[in-house]
Structure formats: structure tokens, C-alpha cells
C-alpha positions, 0 to 999 in steps of 0.5 A: 486826909484833907481837913480844914479846921476853923480856929476862927473867922467862919460863922463870925466877923473877925479872927480869921484863922483856918487851919488846913491840914493833910497826912503830911502838912499843917498850914495855917491861913491868917491869924486875926483877931476880933475887935471888942473889949479884951478882944477874941483870939483864934481857937489856937490848938497847942498841940498842933502849934508845934506841928505847924509847918507855915503860915500864908497871911492874906493881908494886914488887917487886924482881923487876919494878922494881929494874933500872929504874935500869940501863935509865937507865944504858944510855941510856933517856931516857923515862918509866915508867908505874906507880901512885902507890902503887907510886912511893911503895914504889919507894925502899925496894926500890932501898935494900934492893936496894943493901944486899943487894948491898953486903952480900954484897960486890958492886957496882951496875951502876948509881949512884944518879944513875940511880935519880934520873934515873927520870922517872915518870907516874901511870896515875891521872892519865891513865886511871881504873881499867878504862877505856881512855887513849892511852899514846902515838900509836897505842897505847891501855892500860887497867889494873886491880888485880891483887891482888898487892900495894897498887899492883899492876896488870895491863895491857891493851894495844890497838896496830896491830889487836892486843890483849895482856894483861900480868897482873903478878903476879896473884891473885883470892884475895887476903884483903886486896886487890882484883883486877879481872877483865880480862874483866869490864873489857873487857865493861864498857868496850864491847870492845877499841879498834880504831885504825881503827874506835874500839870494836867489840863484844866477843863470845866469837868474838873473842880477845885476841891475847897474854896474858903470864900469871903462872904462877909456881906451875906444877902446883900445883893447891891453893887459898888455903884449901888453903894456909892449912889446911897453915899452921895445921897446921904452926903448931899442931904446933909450938905443941903441942911448946912451940916458937916459929914464925918467920915471915919474910915481905915488908914488903908483900902477903902479910905483912900478910894473914898477920898478920890471918889468925894474929891471928884464928886464933891468939888463943891465941898471942902474937904478936910483929911487927917495926916495919917490918911494922906501919908497912907495915900502917898504909900499907895502912890509908891506901890503901883503894882497893887493898882488898877492899870490904865487898861482896867481904868478906861486909859487913866491909871489909879496911880495917875488918879492918886497923883492928881489928887496929891497935887491939887491939894484941894483938900486940908490937912490939920496939923494941930488940935488948934487947926482943927478947931479954927477949920471947924468954926470957920467952915460951913458944909464940908468932908471930914475924913479921919482915920479909924473906921470903928471910932475906937481912937482919941482922935476920932472921939475927939471929932465926934465930941464936936458933932454930937450936939449938932442935928444937921451934922452927920457920921457915915460909917462905911464898914464893919463895926465890932460890938463893943466898939464906940462906932457900934454904940453910936449905931445902936444907942444913938440916943445916948451920945448925941443928936447928930445923925449916925448912919451905917452905909456900906462901901463895898471891900468884901463880897455879897450873894452875887459876887460869892455866887459868880466867883464859886460858879467861875472856878468851879469847885466841889465844896465851899465854906463860906466865911467871915459873916455871922453864922445866921447870915451865912446859913441864910446865904447858903440856902439862898444859893442852893435853892437858886441852883446856880452852883451845881455840883457844889457843896455850901458849908456855913460853919463856926469855930471849933468846927472841922470839915473833912473832905474824906469823908464827903 
């Protein structure tokens, strides 16, 4: 009796939390929040909390992790399985969320003691990447790198004769981060563990039972190369008219990739980078396992690119508000990287206050901005906040239509739940993939929080 219950994350962008249950197990896949106002938390069922065996955490981003303390506040006593790299990042994300909630005048539904109560187990200590290991009695798991963030992973789960794939946030197009193919991993491992017959041979006639698949970009069919061309054009337009470009980015993930990309492509433009981003780049350099190898990058590894960027120091890192003011007044066309992709922090708003009155300046928002955040307001109410140009141009860190189709076709899988996008967009994607006829034998599901998919009834 395998069931998937949506506590959050399907039919919406944020609060990813998926309860996977069978006759003898209860697993929670991620436990995040949805940004905006006081935040929205997963639909945690109290009667299920005490029954949970364990939690599998794919990565540290708030929309996948920051509701973990709430789970403990509501009675969970078990462990959270994740990578050491993800654990190293979590405290900073918890602090950032506390600060954001306090700044907006709201209260958290849990305490710092609940954060301290989290008990972590590390995937690397139980099973190597791309190998099966026993999670709990009757359940085996494989994990692989997902290319979204240092420490981010996908999971394959085998339990009670069923096989389930959870992609987490996934992209195979990262310029820096390695992404492991789940299909190749299954083949290399010899198949899916069968709890009664040990291993059975993997063949195209056999299918996974369920895939919970990152489809955050919905119908978007652009490649990363397409996105980079759009970003380049926007930056060059701003530079030609003599303006400055503000790039609010997360402290990890796409922010580092964009910095390396920009340093190479815009050698003629001064680059100003805030300290938090440089610190993150140095941490990334110390985590080579998560980076693309030389084999995947044409003979020059991602670690080499990072080392060159840090050594060249053709960027400036301001240490105080006075230094920022001096740099602003003394520079012409230039690139400014500031942490916080949704522009909620006091630092990002400080920068925008100096951009707002310049029609030649631009702000390029390259990721998701939740309703109610300052970045969202800039995009949807531009005239109320200033005259500078504000554009939404994605830098690709999730999957769009072609990526989802490729993933599901290669696995292959009997049932797939498309997640991480608003319900109307997920509905469109499901219908388009069905009409395309490329996923023969795969039933696609567009679900919403509170709904349950029962594989036994399908």
C-alpha cells in the first residue's frame, strides 16, 4: 500500500514536503516553507508525525528545509538524513528565516530549541554516492548529486516491492555543479533492490513505480545557453546606456555560477561582489566532490575555474557602507552582486534605494520571487518604487518541459507527480507532455497540497 501525500510543494512553488508511506514505513521527503509574509508551512498531520520513521532532506534551501524545526515542535523524535555539506549550510538558512520573519513583524511557530533538537544522520557515512544502503528495516535508498546546490541530492527508494524516485531540485545544466544521472546509476548498481529476491536485472521493460519530479519551470523550453544569451543582452543594453546592473542572487548555487560567467564574459566591466558571496565561493572551492570534474568541462575543472576567479581578484569586495558609497560614486557601467535573490534583506534594499532614481540602471532578478517579497513587488508594481529597469530573466537551476520529458523517458516510470510550480502551470505541462506522446506507459499527475496518490488503486 504505497501512498504519496502532499504536505506542500505540488501545485505551488515552496514548502516542499512529501509523505511517502507503505504498510510498514513512513518517510518524509523534505520539509520547507513558502516565503511571503509570515510564511506558509507544510500541512503536517499531527497523527502522522509520531509515526514517521525518518526524514530525507534533499538540500538546504528554505523551501525544502526550514520547516524541520516545526516538525520537531509538533512531536517528531526521529532523524533527518542529509549530506554533510547540506548540514553545514542549514544554520545560516535557519538564521536568515528567523531574521526575515522578525523583520516583517511576525513570529515563528517554533523555537530555537526546536532547531537544536534536530538529529542529523549523514548519507555519506551509511552509503556511498550511487550505491544502495539500508535506511530502515525494509527500506533501501540510493542518493546522487542533483546539480542544484553544493550538497543537494536526489533519492531512489525501494520498499515493499515498490521503487520511487525523488528528484529534489534538479538540473543537468549547471556550469559548476555535478549532476548524476539516476538512470545510469540504476544500471551501474545492477538494478533496483527487490526486498524478496535481492537484485533483479534492470531493463527497459521494467519501470519505476513513481517519480516525484522537479518541474519548476513548467512549459519553459529554454536551455541554459538560451538563458545566458538573454542575460548577456540585458547587461550589455544597460552598459551601453551608461548604467549599473544590480544582480541580487542567493548566497549559494546560481549566484556563484553567475559570478564566474560574468567575470569571463564582461572583462571590460568592473565587478563589485559582497563579502557573503565571496565567502560562499571559497567554501565551494573546499567542496570539490560537488563540482563538475575536468572530464565534464573540457579538460578544465570547475574547481580550477573557481581558483582562477579567486586568485585574479578582478572584483572588488566592499567592507562597509562608506566603501559602497565611494564605489558607487566613482564607477560607471558595472556589475553589482548582492546576496538575497528575493531582495528581502536590508542590504539588498539599501542598494535598491540607490538604483531607484536612475532610469539607466537595471535590476536583473534571475530566480523565483515569492508573492509579498520586495523582489516580487518590484516586478509587479515597478512604478511605485522607482524608475530603474527591473527585469525577470531566469538563470536555469530547475527543469523545464524538455528536461522533465527527458528525465521521465530515460528512467522510465509508471506514475510521475510534477512538482515545484503553480497548479495552472503544472496542468499545462502535464497536458502538453501527454499530447506529445513521448511518455508511453507513464501516467502524469498534477496535484495540490492535501491530496494523496494511492499507487495500489492505480
